[in-house]
C-alpha positions as a Python dict, from the first residue, in 0.01 Angstrom:
ca = {
    (1, 'X'): (0, 0, 0),
    (2, 'X'): (-64, 183, -355),
    (3, 'X'): (-414, 153, -451),
    (4, 'X'): (-493, -26, -808),
    (5, 'X'): (-854, -53, -940),
    (6, 'X'): (-776, -412, -1114),
    (7, 'X'): (-535, -500, -794),
    (8, 'X'): (-222, -599, -1000),
    (9, 'X'): (108, -582, -893),
    (10, 'X'): (309, -302, -916),
    (11, 'X'): (683, -223, -797),
    (12, 'X'): (643, 61, -590),
    (13, 'X'): (969, 299, -554),
    (14, 'X'): (872, 555, -324),
    (15, 'X'): (608, 625, -68),
    (16, 'X'): (355, 911, 8),
    (17, 'X'): (193, 990, 349),
    (18, 'X'): (-126, 1121, 335),
    (19, 'X'): (-380, 1206, 593),
    (20, 'X'): (-760, 1231, 545),
    (21, 'X'): (-889, 1570, 696),
    (22, 'X'): (-1248, 1499, 579),
    (23, 'X'): (-1432, 1168, 630),
    (24, 'X'): (-1515, 1164, 244),
    (25, 'X'): (-1201, 1177, 69),
    (26, 'X'): (-1046, 930, -84),
    (27, 'X'): (-683, 803, -178),
    (28, 'X'): (-543, 856, -511),
    (29, 'X'): (-570, 547, -712),
    (30, 'X'): (-423, 427, -1017),
    (31, 'X'): (-696, 251, -1270),
    (32, 'X'): (-465, -4, -1422),
    (33, 'X'): (-94, -152, -1274),
    (34, 'X'): (107, 33, -1569),
    (35, 'X'): (-70, 379, -1524),
    (36, 'X'): (211, 672, -1520),
    (37, 'X'): (-46, 887, -1278),
    (38, 'X'): (-298, 850, -1014),
    (39, 'X'): (-630, 987, -1001),
    (40, 'X'): (-712, 1221, -761),
    (41, 'X'): (-1063, 1294, -616),
    (42, 'X'): (-1296, 1557, -543),
    (43, 'X'): (-1379, 1615, -162),
    (44, 'X'): (-1671, 1863, -153),
    (45, 'X'): (-1972, 1910, 80),
    (46, 'X'): (-2164, 2038, -230),
    (47, 'X'): (-2119, 2043, -595),
    (48, 'X'): (-1918, 2335, -755),
    (49, 'X'): (-2026, 2471, -1082),
    (50, 'X'): (-1720, 2619, -1305),
    (51, 'X'): (-1865, 2850, -1594),
    (52, 'X'): (-1692, 2867, -1911),
    (53, 'X'): (-1355, 3118, -1866),
    (54, 'X'): (-1358, 3049, -1485),
    (55, 'X'): (-1094, 2894, -1266),
    (56, 'X'): (-1143, 2733, -928),
    (57, 'X'): (-949, 2547, -681),
    (58, 'X'): (-1096, 2201, -603),
    (59, 'X'): (-1043, 2022, -241),
    (60, 'X'): (-928, 1667, -224),
    (61, 'X'): (-966, 1673, 166),
    (62, 'X'): (-590, 1527, 159),
    (63, 'X'): (-294, 1624, 306),
    (64, 'X'): (61, 1478, 161),
    (65, 'X'): (384, 1393, 323),
    (66, 'X'): (690, 1374, -4),
    (67, 'X'): (985, 1232, 60),
    (68, 'X'): (1254, 1470, -25),
    (69, 'X'): (1382, 1467, -307),
    (70, 'X'): (1045, 1415, -469),
    (71, 'X'): (773, 1608, -617),
    (72, 'X'): (417, 1520, -745),
    (73, 'X'): (319, 1658, -1008),
    (74, 'X'): (-80, 1724, -1095),
    (75, 'X'): (-170, 1714, -1452),
    (76, 'X'): (-484, 1714, -1670),
    (77, 'X'): (-678, 1382, -1706),
    (78, 'X'): (-688, 1348, -2105),
    (79, 'X'): (-1108, 1256, -2080),
    (80, 'X'): (-1144, 1562, -1878),
    (81, 'X'): (-933, 1800, -2139),
    (82, 'X'): (-1089, 1658, -2449),
    (83, 'X'): (-1417, 1839, -2277),
    (84, 'X'): (-1252, 2157, -2221),
    (85, 'X'): (-1118, 2105, -1828),
    (86, 'X'): (-773, 2143, -1753),
    (87, 'X'): (-538, 2234, -1510),
    (88, 'X'): (-404, 2555, -1597),
    (89, 'X'): (-54, 2535, -1461),
    (90, 'X'): (10, 2221, -1520),
    (91, 'X'): (206, 2044, -1417),
    (92, 'X'): (151, 2170, -1113),
    (93, 'X'): (399, 2149, -826),
    (94, 'X'): (316, 1998, -501),
    (95, 'X'): (652, 2066, -316),
    (96, 'X'): (786, 1787, -60),
    (97, 'X'): (801, 2033, 233),
    (98, 'X'): (428, 2154, 182),
    (99, 'X'): (199, 2013, 432),
    (100, 'X'): (-171, 2198, 395),
    (101, 'X'): (-449, 2043, 180),
    (102, 'X'): (-390, 1952, -175),
    (103, 'X'): (-589, 2122, -396),
    (104, 'X'): (-627, 2126, -792),
    (105, 'X'): (-661, 2421, -1016),
    (106, 'X'): (-916, 2321, -1277),
    (107, 'X'): (-1031, 2607, -1588),
    (108, 'X'): (-1309, 2564, -1786),
    (109, 'X'): (-1202, 2608, -2150),
    (110, 'X'): (-1543, 2494, -2246),
    (111, 'X'): (-1829, 2680, -2362),
    (112, 'X'): (-2098, 2507, -2130),
    (113, 'X'): (-2122, 2512, -1748),
    (114, 'X'): (-1868, 2229, -1595),
    (115, 'X'): (-2039, 2089, -1277),
    (116, 'X'): (-1787, 1913, -1021),
    (117, 'X'): (-1928, 1685, -762),
    (118, 'X'): (-1792, 1479, -450),
    (119, 'X'): (-1596, 1198, -583),
    (120, 'X'): (-1519, 1277, -923),
    (121, 'X'): (-1168, 1233, -1075),
    (122, 'X'): (-1036, 1582, -1127),
    (123, 'X'): (-695, 1536, -1223),
    (124, 'X'): (-380, 1274, -1165),
    (125, 'X'): (-65, 1305, -995),
    (126, 'X'): (271, 1162, -1102),
    (127, 'X'): (558, 1128, -854),
    (128, 'X'): (908, 1256, -1001),
    (129, 'X'): (1264, 1251, -888),
    (130, 'X'): (1362, 1583, -846),
    (131, 'X'): (1728, 1759, -932),
    (132, 'X'): (1855, 2078, -818),
    (133, 'X'): (2105, 2283, -955),
    (134, 'X'): (2372, 2520, -927),
    (135, 'X'): (2338, 2863, -1097),
    (136, 'X'): (2620, 3014, -1184),
    (137, 'X'): (2697, 3338, -1330),
    (138, 'X'): (2872, 3342, -1703),
    (139, 'X'): (3029, 3662, -1868),
    (140, 'X'): (2988, 3442, -2180),
    (141, 'X'): (2810, 3138, -2302),
    (142, 'X'): (2845, 2848, -2555),
    (143, 'X'): (2726, 2940, -2907),
    (144, 'X'): (2492, 2676, -3068),
    (145, 'X'): (2322, 2639, -3446),
    (146, 'X'): (1950, 2731, -3266),
    (147, 'X'): (2145, 3073, -3063),
    (148, 'X'): (1819, 3259, -2965),
    (149, 'X'): (1547, 3151, -3217),
    (150, 'X'): (1266, 3011, -3021),
    (151, 'X'): (851, 3031, -3003),
    (152, 'X'): (812, 2863, -3320),
    (153, 'X'): (1164, 2927, -3459),
    (154, 'X'): (1188, 2587, -3563),
    (155, 'X'): (873, 2553, -3789),
    (156, 'X'): (487, 2447, -3671),
}
């Protein structure tokens, strides 16, 4: 059963099985019934300091089993991003066939050291359906009005 801070009903569309590999690990938690993302918590034996410009992988103490045809995206929390703490590979992907410990890559874009403690809400996860594409070589592609314009070609 999903975890909700406010205990309101929410329709469940997929199941993620979770195994704790450390006693202090916390399950992901939706903070409201309509939250798109569930918070991920740090699972640490001691505080981790992330200096300005530094990147560190923070463990969760959890291993996921995600249904085939889905991924779990790891995204920054907006309240932390406003302080300069982000997920540099956002959204990070946890594939359905990965069975290692889930870790969150955090970067400190701020000007001061940032301390991560055990139980800290450090990121959020969103389950997403995955579509696989077929790739075909082509000698010609159709023309569009935009053409090869990119990297700001449509204005700022």
